[in-house]
BALOBA-1460 file (C-alpha; in Angstrom, 3 decimals):
// residues 353
<rec num="1" residu="m" x="0.000" y="0.000" z="0.000"/>
<rec num="2" residu="n" x="1.471" y="3.338" z="-1.091"/>
<rec num="3" residu="i" x="0.641" y="6.469" z="0.833"/>
<rec num="4" residu="t" x="0.787" y="10.168" z="-0.035"/>
<rec num="5" residu="a" x="2.856" y="12.726" z="1.818"/>
<rec num="6" residu="f" x="-0.380" y="13.947" z="3.420"/>
<rec num="7" residu="g" x="-1.227" y="10.433" z="4.523"/>
<rec num="8" residu="c" x="2.274" y="9.975" z="5.889"/>
<rec num="9" residu="a" x="1.881" y="13.129" z="7.952"/>
<rec num="10" residu="l" x="-1.358" y="11.728" z="9.364"/>
<rec num="11" residu="l" x="0.309" y="8.400" z="10.127"/>
<rec num="12" residu="l" x="3.138" y="10.115" z="11.973"/>
<rec num="13" residu="g" x="0.735" y="12.295" z="13.884"/>
<rec num="14" residu="v" x="-1.587" y="9.662" z="15.324"/>
<rec num="15" residu="y" x="0.736" y="7.651" z="17.584"/>
<rec num="16" residu="p" x="-1.038" y="7.979" z="20.953"/>
<rec num="17" residu="v" x="0.779" y="7.614" z="24.264"/>
<rec num="18" residu="f" x="-1.467" y="6.447" z="27.099"/>
<rec num="19" residu="s" x="-0.885" y="6.696" z="30.819"/>
<rec num="20" residu="q" x="-2.113" y="3.944" z="33.131"/>
<rec num="21" residu="e" x="-4.978" y="6.270" z="34.072"/>
<rec num="22" residu="d" x="-5.914" y="6.680" z="30.390"/>
<rec num="23" residu="l" x="-5.939" y="2.924" z="29.859"/>
<rec num="24" residu="a" x="-8.041" y="2.306" z="32.949"/>
<rec num="25" residu="a" x="-10.481" y="5.047" z="31.965"/>
<rec num="26" residu="s" x="-10.874" y="3.512" z="28.493"/>
<rec num="27" residu="l" x="-11.929" y="0.094" z="29.782"/>
<rec num="28" residu="p" x="-15.707" y="0.811" z="29.819"/>
<rec num="29" residu="a" x="-15.676" y="2.108" z="26.203"/>
<rec num="30" residu="l" x="-17.682" y="-0.010" z="23.751"/>
<rec num="31" residu="h" x="-15.768" y="-1.204" z="20.703"/>
<rec num="32" residu="d" x="-16.668" y="-1.480" z="17.037"/>
<rec num="33" residu="f" x="-14.787" y="-4.703" z="16.279"/>
<rec num="34" residu="t" x="-15.283" y="-8.430" z="16.736"/>
<rec num="35" residu="s" x="-12.847" y="-10.589" z="18.685"/>
<rec num="36" residu="h" x="-11.321" y="-13.832" z="17.388"/>
<rec num="37" residu="r" x="-8.803" y="-16.418" z="18.487"/>
<rec num="38" residu="i" x="-6.813" y="-18.989" z="16.498"/>
<rec num="39" residu="t" x="-5.193" y="-21.765" z="18.529"/>
<rec num="40" residu="s" x="-3.607" y="-25.175" z="18.198"/>
<rec num="41" residu="a" x="-6.577" y="-26.738" z="20.006"/>
<rec num="42" residu="d" x="-7.272" y="-30.425" z="19.356"/>
<rec num="43" residu="p" x="-10.030" y="-30.443" z="16.677"/>
<rec num="44" residu="t" x="-11.463" y="-33.642" z="18.197"/>
<rec num="45" residu="g" x="-12.054" y="-31.968" z="21.553"/>
<rec num="46" residu="g" x="-9.280" y="-33.937" z="23.240"/>
<rec num="47" residu="n" x="-6.143" y="-32.644" z="24.924"/>
<rec num="48" residu="a" x="-3.681" y="-33.044" z="22.043"/>
<rec num="49" residu="d" x="-3.604" y="-29.244" z="21.789"/>
<rec num="50" residu="w" x="-0.440" y="-28.899" z="19.723"/>
<rec num="51" residu="r" x="0.851" y="-29.097" z="16.174"/>
<rec num="52" residu="d" x="3.903" y="-31.115" z="15.167"/>
<rec num="53" residu="l" x="6.474" y="-29.584" z="12.830"/>
<rec num="54" residu="p" x="8.955" y="-31.876" z="11.046"/>
<rec num="55" residu="p" x="12.475" y="-30.763" z="10.058"/>
<rec num="56" residu="g" x="12.250" y="-28.566" z="6.990"/>
<rec num="57" residu="g" x="8.516" y="-28.041" z="7.458"/>
<rec num="58" residu="t" x="6.506" y="-24.824" z="7.779"/>
<rec num="59" residu="l" x="3.606" y="-24.419" z="10.182"/>
<rec num="60" residu="v" x="0.911" y="-21.839" z="9.391"/>
<rec num="61" residu="l" x="-0.163" y="-20.298" z="12.689"/>
<rec num="62" residu="a" x="-2.669" y="-17.844" z="11.202"/>
<rec num="63" residu="d" x="-4.175" y="-17.116" z="7.786"/>
<rec num="64" residu="i" x="-6.673" y="-14.296" z="8.277"/>
<rec num="65" residu="h" x="-8.732" y="-12.428" z="5.686"/>
<rec num="66" residu="g" x="-10.446" y="-9.061" z="5.924"/>
<rec num="67" residu="p" x="-9.388" y="-5.893" z="7.740"/>
<rec num="68" residu="g" x="-8.171" y="-6.541" z="11.256"/>
<rec num="69" residu="c" x="-5.413" y="-6.309" z="13.833"/>
<rec num="70" residu="i" x="-3.497" y="-9.027" z="15.696"/>
<rec num="71" residu="v" x="-3.267" y="-7.944" z="19.349"/>
<rec num="72" residu="h" x="-1.620" y="-10.947" z="21.038"/>
<rec num="73" residu="f" x="0.514" y="-13.825" z="19.822"/>
<rec num="74" residu="r" x="1.901" y="-16.738" z="21.855"/>
<rec num="75" residu="d" x="4.011" y="-19.742" z="20.881"/>
<rec num="76" residu="n" x="5.383" y="-22.496" z="23.120"/>
<rec num="77" residu="i" x="8.002" y="-24.695" z="21.448"/>
<rec num="78" residu="t" x="8.960" y="-28.167" z="22.587"/>
<rec num="79" residu="s" x="12.147" y="-29.542" z="21.042"/>
<rec num="80" residu="r" x="15.168" y="-31.381" z="22.395"/>
<rec num="81" residu="e" x="17.468" y="-29.962" z="19.722"/>
<rec num="82" residu="p" x="20.071" y="-27.538" z="21.103"/>
<rec num="83" residu="h" x="19.549" y="-23.938" z="19.958"/>
<rec num="84" residu="h" x="16.147" y="-24.804" z="18.505"/>
<rec num="85" residu="l" x="14.971" y="-21.251" z="19.191"/>
<rec num="86" residu="q" x="17.496" y="-20.033" z="16.632"/>
<rec num="87" residu="l" x="16.639" y="-22.866" z="14.251"/>
<rec num="88" residu="h" x="12.955" y="-21.883" z="13.964"/>
<rec num="89" residu="v" x="12.185" y="-18.806" z="11.846"/>
<rec num="90" residu="l" x="9.092" y="-16.666" z="12.346"/>
<rec num="91" residu="r" x="7.665" y="-14.878" z="9.297"/>
<rec num="92" residu="m" x="4.661" y="-12.566" z="8.858"/>
<rec num="93" residu="f" x="3.042" y="-11.373" z="5.635"/>
<rec num="94" residu="w" x="0.482" y="-8.571" z="5.288"/>
<rec num="95" residu="d" x="-2.127" y="-8.054" z="2.540"/>
<rec num="96" residu="g" x="-0.869" y="-10.837" z="0.293"/>
<rec num="97" residu="e" x="2.738" y="-9.673" z="-0.009"/>
<rec num="98" residu="t" x="5.196" y="-12.247" z="-1.353"/>
<rec num="99" residu="t" x="8.167" y="-11.233" z="0.830"/>
<rec num="100" residu="p" x="7.751" y="-11.143" z="4.607"/>
<rec num="101" residu="s" x="7.511" y="-7.999" z="6.709"/>
<rec num="102" residu="v" x="8.753" y="-10.044" z="9.691"/>
<rec num="103" residu="e" x="11.625" y="-12.529" z="9.379"/>
<rec num="104" residu="v" x="13.360" y="-13.367" z="12.654"/>
<rec num="105" residu="p" x="14.506" y="-16.505" z="14.502"/>
<rec num="106" residu="v" x="11.869" y="-17.241" z="17.136"/>
<rec num="107" residu="g" x="14.099" y="-16.809" z="20.191"/>
<rec num="108" residu="d" x="15.451" y="-13.454" z="19.049"/>
<rec num="109" residu="f" x="11.983" y="-12.158" z="18.106"/>
<rec num="110" residu="f" x="10.734" y="-12.848" z="21.628"/>
<rec num="111" residu="g" x="13.541" y="-10.957" z="23.293"/>
<rec num="112" residu="v" x="16.490" y="-13.234" z="24.151"/>
<rec num="113" residu="g" x="19.472" y="-13.985" z="21.915"/>
<rec num="114" residu="f" x="21.594" y="-17.098" z="21.347"/>
<rec num="115" residu="g" x="18.668" y="-19.513" z="21.579"/>
<rec num="116" residu="f" x="18.622" y="-19.178" z="25.380"/>
<rec num="117" residu="t" x="15.579" y="-18.737" z="27.610"/>
<rec num="118" residu="e" x="15.313" y="-16.168" z="30.379"/>
<rec num="119" residu="k" x="12.224" y="-15.161" z="32.312"/>
<rec num="120" residu="f" x="11.386" y="-11.501" z="31.683"/>
<rec num="121" residu="a" x="8.512" y="-9.063" z="31.355"/>
<rec num="122" residu="s" x="8.266" y="-5.874" z="29.302"/>
<rec num="123" residu="a" x="5.463" y="-3.776" z="27.854"/>
<rec num="124" residu="l" x="5.495" y="-5.627" z="24.529"/>
<rec num="125" residu="l" x="7.183" y="-9.019" z="25.041"/>
<rec num="126" residu="c" x="7.123" y="-11.475" z="27.966"/>
<rec num="127" residu="i" x="8.519" y="-14.945" z="28.760"/>
<rec num="128" residu="d" x="6.963" y="-16.782" z="31.675"/>
<rec num="129" residu="q" x="9.804" y="-18.886" z="33.093"/>
<rec num="130" residu="q" x="13.509" y="-19.671" z="33.008"/>
<rec num="131" residu="p" x="13.813" y="-23.429" z="32.521"/>
<rec num="132" residu="g" x="17.470" y="-23.423" z="31.514"/>
<rec num="133" residu="g" x="18.814" y="-19.928" z="30.961"/>
<rec num="134" residu="a" x="22.216" y="-19.778" z="29.330"/>
<rec num="135" residu="t" x="23.205" y="-23.214" z="30.648"/>
<rec num="136" residu="n" x="20.910" y="-25.287" z="28.439"/>
<rec num="137" residu="a" x="20.180" y="-24.165" z="24.896"/>
<rec num="138" residu="a" x="17.736" y="-27.064" z="24.509"/>
<rec num="139" residu="a" x="15.595" y="-25.781" z="27.390"/>
<rec num="140" residu="m" x="11.888" y="-25.859" z="26.604"/>
<rec num="141" residu="g" x="8.543" y="-25.242" z="28.200"/>
<rec num="142" residu="a" x="8.484" y="-21.448" z="28.341"/>
<rec num="143" residu="a" x="5.551" y="-19.477" z="26.936"/>
<rec num="144" residu="r" x="6.553" y="-16.550" z="24.725"/>
<rec num="145" residu="n" x="4.035" y="-13.732" z="24.439"/>
<rec num="146" residu="c" x="3.937" y="-10.743" z="22.076"/>
<rec num="147" residu="y" x="1.546" y="-7.803" z="22.593"/>
<rec num="148" residu="i" x="2.683" y="-5.654" z="19.646"/>
<rec num="149" residu="p" x="-0.385" y="-4.569" z="17.607"/>
<rec num="150" residu="m" x="-0.210" y="-5.804" z="14.001"/>
<rec num="151" residu="p" x="-2.887" y="-4.199" z="11.782"/>
<rec num="152" residu="f" x="-3.707" y="-5.291" z="8.242"/>
<rec num="153" residu="a" x="-6.147" y="-4.106" z="5.573"/>
<rec num="154" residu="r" x="-6.828" y="-7.336" z="3.637"/>
<rec num="155" residu="s" x="-4.995" y="-10.319" z="5.105"/>
<rec num="156" residu="a" x="-2.429" y="-11.597" z="7.602"/>
<rec num="157" residu="r" x="-0.350" y="-14.762" z="7.462"/>
<rec num="158" residu="i" x="2.005" y="-16.010" z="10.215"/>
<rec num="159" residu="t" x="4.321" y="-19.006" z="9.728"/>
<rec num="160" residu="i" x="7.107" y="-20.804" z="11.592"/>
<rec num="161" residu="t" x="9.683" y="-22.849" z="9.669"/>
<rec num="162" residu="n" x="11.775" y="-25.563" z="11.319"/>
<rec num="163" residu="e" x="15.302" y="-25.312" z="9.886"/>
<rec num="164" residu="g" x="16.691" y="-27.818" z="12.392"/>
<rec num="165" residu="k" x="17.249" y="-31.557" z="12.202"/>
<rec num="166" residu="e" x="14.731" y="-32.603" z="14.861"/>
<rec num="167" residu="p" x="10.922" y="-32.324" z="14.965"/>
<rec num="168" residu="s" x="9.281" y="-29.748" z="17.193"/>
<rec num="169" residu="r" x="5.893" y="-29.354" z="18.833"/>
<rec num="170" residu="h" x="3.981" y="-26.077" z="19.126"/>
<rec num="171" residu="w" x="1.183" y="-24.789" z="21.336"/>
<rec num="172" residu="f" x="0.102" y="-21.429" z="19.932"/>
<rec num="173" residu="e" x="-2.528" y="-18.720" z="20.200"/>
<rec num="174" residu="v" x="-3.265" y="-15.709" z="17.969"/>
<rec num="175" residu="n" x="-5.825" y="-13.178" z="19.189"/>
<rec num="176" residu="y" x="-7.079" y="-10.621" z="16.697"/>
<rec num="177" residu="r" x="-9.802" y="-8.121" z="15.952"/>
<rec num="178" residu="s" x="-11.739" y="-7.814" z="12.722"/>
<rec num="179" residu="y" x="-13.311" y="-4.595" z="11.475"/>
<rec num="180" residu="r" x="-16.029" y="-3.762" z="9.002"/>
<rec num="181" residu="h" x="-13.682" y="-1.176" z="7.527"/>
<rec num="182" residu="a" x="-9.918" y="-0.959" z="7.929"/>
<rec num="183" residu="p" x="-8.923" y="1.849" z="10.326"/>
<rec num="184" residu="r" x="-7.222" y="4.742" z="8.581"/>
<rec num="185" residu="n" x="-3.538" y="5.648" z="8.777"/>
<rec num="186" residu="q" x="-2.261" y="2.355" z="10.192"/>
<rec num="187" residu="g" x="1.355" y="1.408" z="9.606"/>
<rec num="188" residu="y" x="2.311" y="-2.211" z="8.950"/>
<rec num="189" residu="f" x="4.406" y="-3.981" z="11.584"/>
<rec num="190" residu="h" x="7.913" y="-5.044" z="10.572"/>
<rec num="191" residu="a" x="10.719" y="-6.894" z="12.361"/>
<rec num="192" residu="q" x="14.108" y="-7.694" z="10.889"/>
<rec num="193" residu="y" x="17.027" y="-9.804" z="12.135"/>
<rec num="194" residu="r" x="20.643" y="-8.901" z="11.383"/>
<rec num="195" residu="q" x="23.998" y="-10.128" z="12.604"/>
<rec num="196" residu="g" x="27.691" y="-9.326" z="12.348"/>
<rec num="197" residu="t" x="30.045" y="-12.133" z="13.372"/>
<rec num="198" residu="p" x="32.052" y="-9.992" z="13.702"/>
<rec num="199" residu="p" x="30.690" y="-6.881" z="11.951"/>
<rec num="200" residu="p" x="32.788" y="-5.140" z="9.294"/>
<rec num="201" residu="a" x="34.610" y="-1.948" z="10.259"/>
<rec num="202" residu="g" x="32.379" y="0.988" z="11.114"/>
<rec num="203" residu="p" x="29.173" y="1.233" z="13.148"/>
<rec num="204" residu="y" x="26.965" y="-1.865" z="13.261"/>
<rec num="205" residu="t" x="23.691" y="-1.395" z="11.358"/>
<rec num="206" residu="i" x="20.543" y="-2.434" z="13.241"/>
<rec num="207" residu="l" x="18.028" y="-1.126" z="10.677"/>
<rec num="208" residu="e" x="18.010" y="0.449" z="7.243"/>
<rec num="209" residu="a" x="14.524" y="0.997" z="5.828"/>
<rec num="210" residu="r" x="12.759" y="3.120" z="3.218"/>
<rec num="211" residu="g" x="9.211" y="4.417" z="3.458"/>
<rec num="212" residu="c" x="7.181" y="6.348" z="5.993"/>
<rec num="213" residu="g" x="6.854" y="5.125" z="9.559"/>
<rec num="214" residu="h" x="8.410" y="4.931" z="13.006"/>
<rec num="215" residu="l" x="10.858" y="2.757" z="14.923"/>
<rec num="216" residu="i" x="9.307" y="1.214" z="18.049"/>
<rec num="217" residu="g" x="12.264" y="-0.693" z="19.440"/>
<rec num="218" residu="c" x="15.257" y="-2.947" z="19.095"/>
<rec num="219" residu="l" x="16.979" y="-5.952" z="20.619"/>
<rec num="220" residu="l" x="20.774" y="-6.201" z="20.694"/>
<rec num="221" residu="s" x="22.695" y="-9.335" z="21.648"/>
<rec num="222" residu="v" x="26.482" y="-9.309" z="21.959"/>
<rec num="223" residu="k" x="28.935" y="-12.150" z="22.505"/>
<rec num="224" residu="n" x="31.891" y="-10.424" z="24.126"/>
<rec num="225" residu="n" x="34.909" y="-12.128" z="22.577"/>
<rec num="226" residu="d" x="37.267" y="-9.210" z="23.313"/>
<rec num="227" residu="g" x="36.737" y="-9.122" z="27.084"/>
<rec num="228" residu="g" x="36.293" y="-5.958" z="29.129"/>
<rec num="229" residu="w" x="33.507" y="-3.454" z="28.515"/>
<rec num="230" residu="w" x="32.174" y="-3.595" z="24.971"/>
<rec num="231" residu="g" x="29.533" y="-0.879" z="25.204"/>
<rec num="232" residu="e" x="31.174" y="2.537" z="24.741"/>
<rec num="233" residu="g" x="29.683" y="2.743" z="21.252"/>
<rec num="234" residu="d" x="27.071" y="5.460" z="20.606"/>
<rec num="235" residu="e" x="23.810" y="4.940" z="18.743"/>
<rec num="236" residu="i" x="23.457" y="7.043" z="15.578"/>
<rec num="237" residu="v" x="20.161" y="7.572" z="13.748"/>
<rec num="238" residu="f" x="19.872" y="9.036" z="10.259"/>
<rec num="239" residu="i" x="16.350" y="10.187" z="9.372"/>
<rec num="240" residu="d" x="15.463" y="11.013" z="5.768"/>
<rec num="241" residu="g" x="19.152" y="11.117" z="4.867"/>
<rec num="242" residu="q" x="20.302" y="13.416" z="7.681"/>
<rec num="243" residu="e" x="21.968" y="12.545" z="10.978"/>
<rec num="244" residu="a" x="19.251" y="13.328" z="13.523"/>
<rec num="245" residu="m" x="20.308" y="11.576" z="16.760"/>
<rec num="246" residu="h" x="23.672" y="10.757" z="18.307"/>
<rec num="247" residu="g" x="23.834" y="9.042" z="21.688"/>
<rec num="248" residu="t" x="26.444" y="8.846" z="24.438"/>
<rec num="249" residu="g" x="27.069" y="5.100" z="24.816"/>
<rec num="250" residu="s" x="25.450" y="1.706" z="24.474"/>
<rec num="251" residu="e" x="24.349" y="1.455" z="28.104"/>
<rec num="252" residu="d" x="22.872" y="4.967" z="27.850"/>
<rec num="253" residu="y" x="20.825" y="3.993" z="24.803"/>
<rec num="254" residu="f" x="19.426" y="1.057" z="26.781"/>
<rec num="255" residu="c" x="18.488" y="3.514" z="29.576"/>
<rec num="256" residu="e" x="21.193" y="2.378" z="32.005"/>
<rec num="257" residu="s" x="24.476" y="3.863" z="33.254"/>
<rec num="258" residu="y" x="28.011" y="2.666" z="34.006"/>
<rec num="259" residu="g" x="27.471" y="-0.615" z="32.230"/>
<rec num="260" residu="l" x="24.477" y="-2.929" z="32.080"/>
<rec num="261" residu="r" x="22.750" y="-4.824" z="34.870"/>
<rec num="262" residu="a" x="20.328" y="-7.720" z="34.587"/>
<rec num="263" residu="g" x="16.725" y="-6.622" z="35.053"/>
<rec num="264" residu="c" x="13.637" y="-5.836" z="32.998"/>
<rec num="265" residu="f" x="11.303" y="-2.835" z="32.923"/>
<rec num="266" residu="p" x="8.355" y="-1.867" z="30.697"/>
<rec num="267" residu="y" x="10.425" y="0.009" z="28.090"/>
<rec num="268" residu="f" x="14.016" y="-1.189" z="28.588"/>
<rec num="269" residu="g" x="15.963" y="-3.989" z="30.171"/>
<rec num="270" residu="v" x="18.640" y="-6.664" z="30.097"/>
<rec num="271" residu="p" x="17.078" y="-10.152" z="30.135"/>
<rec num="272" residu="l" x="20.412" y="-11.921" z="29.551"/>
<rec num="273" residu="l" x="23.693" y="-11.006" z="31.252"/>
<rec num="274" residu="e" x="25.929" y="-14.042" z="31.665"/>
<rec num="275" residu="e" x="29.405" y="-13.370" z="30.284"/>
<rec num="276" residu="p" x="30.226" y="-13.493" z="27.488"/>
<rec num="277" residu="f" x="26.524" y="-13.234" z="26.516"/>
<rec num="278" residu="t" x="24.381" y="-10.087" z="26.772"/>
<rec num="279" residu="t" x="20.926" y="-9.226" z="25.416"/>
<rec num="280" residu="a" x="19.377" y="-5.785" z="25.952"/>
<rec num="281" residu="y" x="16.168" y="-4.219" z="24.623"/>
<rec num="282" residu="r" x="14.586" y="-0.797" z="24.359"/>
<rec num="283" residu="w" x="11.002" y="0.040" z="23.381"/>
<rec num="284" residu="h" x="10.272" y="3.431" z="21.832"/>
<rec num="285" residu="v" x="6.643" y="3.494" z="22.950"/>
<rec num="286" residu="p" x="6.597" y="6.985" z="24.528"/>
<rec num="287" residu="d" x="9.246" y="8.199" z="22.054"/>
<rec num="288" residu="p" x="8.728" y="6.607" z="18.596"/>
<rec num="289" residu="v" x="11.458" y="7.581" z="16.129"/>
<rec num="290" residu="t" x="9.541" y="8.841" z="13.094"/>
<rec num="291" residu="f" x="10.720" y="9.022" z="9.484"/>
<rec num="292" residu="r" x="9.036" y="10.128" z="6.259"/>
<rec num="293" residu="k" x="11.403" y="8.724" z="3.634"/>
<rec num="294" residu="s" x="14.054" y="6.557" z="5.261"/>
<rec num="295" residu="i" x="15.831" y="5.555" z="8.461"/>
<rec num="296" residu="r" x="19.302" y="4.168" z="9.189"/>
<rec num="297" residu="f" x="19.887" y="3.103" z="12.788"/>
<rec num="298" residu="q" x="23.422" y="2.151" z="13.828"/>
<rec num="299" residu="i" x="25.498" y="1.623" z="16.948"/>
<rec num="300" residu="e" x="29.260" y="1.941" z="17.240"/>
<rec num="301" residu="q" x="31.163" y="-1.235" z="18.032"/>
<rec num="302" residu="g" x="33.491" y="-2.186" z="20.822"/>
<rec num="303" residu="n" x="34.997" y="0.627" z="22.846"/>
<rec num="304" residu="g" x="33.576" y="3.291" z="20.555"/>
<rec num="305" residu="v" x="36.899" y="4.537" z="19.172"/>
<rec num="306" residu="p" x="37.251" y="4.850" z="15.374"/>
<rec num="307" residu="p" x="37.518" y="2.821" z="13.191"/>
<rec num="308" residu="f" x="34.929" y="0.963" z="15.325"/>
<rec num="309" residu="r" x="36.242" y="-2.546" z="14.883"/>
<rec num="310" residu="s" x="36.051" y="-5.368" z="17.402"/>
<rec num="311" residu="g" x="36.108" y="-9.137" z="17.554"/>
<rec num="312" residu="n" x="32.712" y="-9.300" z="19.250"/>
<rec num="313" residu="d" x="29.654" y="-10.915" z="17.669"/>
<rec num="314" residu="y" x="26.561" y="-8.717" z="17.214"/>
<rec num="315" residu="y" x="22.972" y="-9.912" z="16.681"/>
<rec num="316" residu="s" x="19.953" y="-7.615" z="16.522"/>
<rec num="317" residu="v" x="16.241" y="-7.303" z="15.837"/>
<rec num="318" residu="a" x="14.649" y="-4.015" z="14.802"/>
<rec num="319" residu="y" x="10.899" y="-3.511" z="15.306"/>
<rec num="320" residu="w" x="9.068" y="-0.777" z="13.403"/>
<rec num="321" residu="y" x="5.917" y="0.312" z="11.573"/>
<rec num="322" residu="q" x="5.900" y="1.666" z="8.050"/>
<rec num="323" residu="t" x="3.917" y="1.959" z="4.842"/>
<rec num="324" residu="e" x="4.229" y="-0.699" z="2.177"/>
<rec num="325" residu="p" x="6.034" y="-1.650" z="0.055"/>
<rec num="326" residu="h" x="9.090" y="-2.102" z="2.266"/>
<rec num="327" residu="a" x="12.669" y="-2.260" z="0.995"/>
<rec num="328" residu="p" x="14.051" y="-5.784" z="0.413"/>
<rec num="329" residu="f" x="15.454" y="-7.355" z="3.569"/>
<rec num="330" residu="p" x="19.051" y="-8.587" z="3.676"/>
<rec num="331" residu="q" x="19.190" y="-12.345" z="3.176"/>
<rec num="332" residu="l" x="18.546" y="-14.148" z="6.450"/>
<rec num="333" residu="p" x="21.798" y="-15.785" z="7.635"/>
<rec num="334" residu="g" x="21.717" y="-19.555" z="7.365"/>
<rec num="335" residu="v" x="21.688" y="-21.949" z="10.307"/>
<rec num="336" residu="a" x="25.471" y="-22.342" z="10.434"/>
<rec num="337" residu="e" x="25.923" y="-18.562" z="10.452"/>
<rec num="338" residu="r" x="23.285" y="-18.038" z="13.140"/>
<rec num="339" residu="l" x="25.053" y="-20.613" z="15.328"/>
<rec num="340" residu="s" x="28.578" y="-19.422" z="14.585"/>
<rec num="341" residu="w" x="28.819" y="-18.033" z="18.148"/>
<rec num="342" residu="a" x="28.541" y="-21.539" z="19.606"/>
<rec num="343" residu="t" x="31.993" y="-22.999" z="20.234"/>
<rec num="344" residu="a" x="32.530" y="-26.679" z="20.922"/>
<rec num="345" residu="t" x="32.420" y="-25.864" z="24.640"/>
<rec num="346" residu="d" x="29.121" y="-24.018" z="24.247"/>
<rec num="347" residu="q" x="27.650" y="-26.914" z="22.291"/>
<rec num="348" residu="s" x="28.728" y="-29.398" z="24.958"/>
<rec num="349" residu="a" x="27.223" y="-27.291" z="27.755"/>
<rec num="350" residu="a" x="24.033" y="-26.875" z="25.791"/>
<rec num="351" residu="k" x="23.514" y="-30.629" z="25.549"/>
<rec num="352" residu="k" x="23.735" y="-31.228" z="29.290"/>
<rec num="353" residu="p" x="20.343" y="-32.155" z="30.867"/>
């Protein structure tokens, strides 16, 4: 869907920020939509409420037609294969598009890198338990929940592909609203995975997109191969071709100071901090980063001294809304590349019960 400059201005101008009081006050309001739920429930009425996914297979979690908005998405994966959360790829397609607007390994999409599981809660993503943390990359049993609104005008399709060598089992739930008419001025949700193992010289790129929209957050995972403090690098944001934002350090971007500490809050946090592994997130809910033509979002590597080169491994997910069509995504790294961080020692530790 293309949009005029006037429409883009409307889109950028209707991003509401609600206080807790606003949300509570809105609860009695009557709504002009119908509520729906898609689940993996046993069609016979029994308790086999899951779907099996063989190696190389793709599971369709939702295939919805008509104007609507996904408001909650949950997937629980059972697999004994180490790093299975990095071996399963989540994709989302809006309004019949042939290339996905979301393409991210499942574990990274839900807020923790390296295929590990950590219990955490934020405004948009939550994981309910920590069955193995960074000591068991085959840990399973955690429920992953996403509350990011995902509107669509004509259709929505969500899939998970198993790129591993072992079968997996999925309990899932997709809650959505349908409308008689598509709401106006709605951006389409996008999420993109990138990695640098290690990145080339220069700042590491988290997102480069063309169109009209706004950044709502990012996830950054770092394997600290160099030792010491890796996070002196500043974030740099170019909006519509001009440098518009320049930060003061990686921990500052993630709303912390003098390094990072494990802990999670509504709009920022560090769900994983077990050297050499770190994952941090920030949600731009009160402060969406808007763009009308393009955005390039980068962060300096290592100790933040030019030429910004380090031996660390960087993995990221950018989350944003924009008009369609979106620019082509970089090719998703293959399984071997996504697991390149895992040394023989890591693999051995991951296989321990």
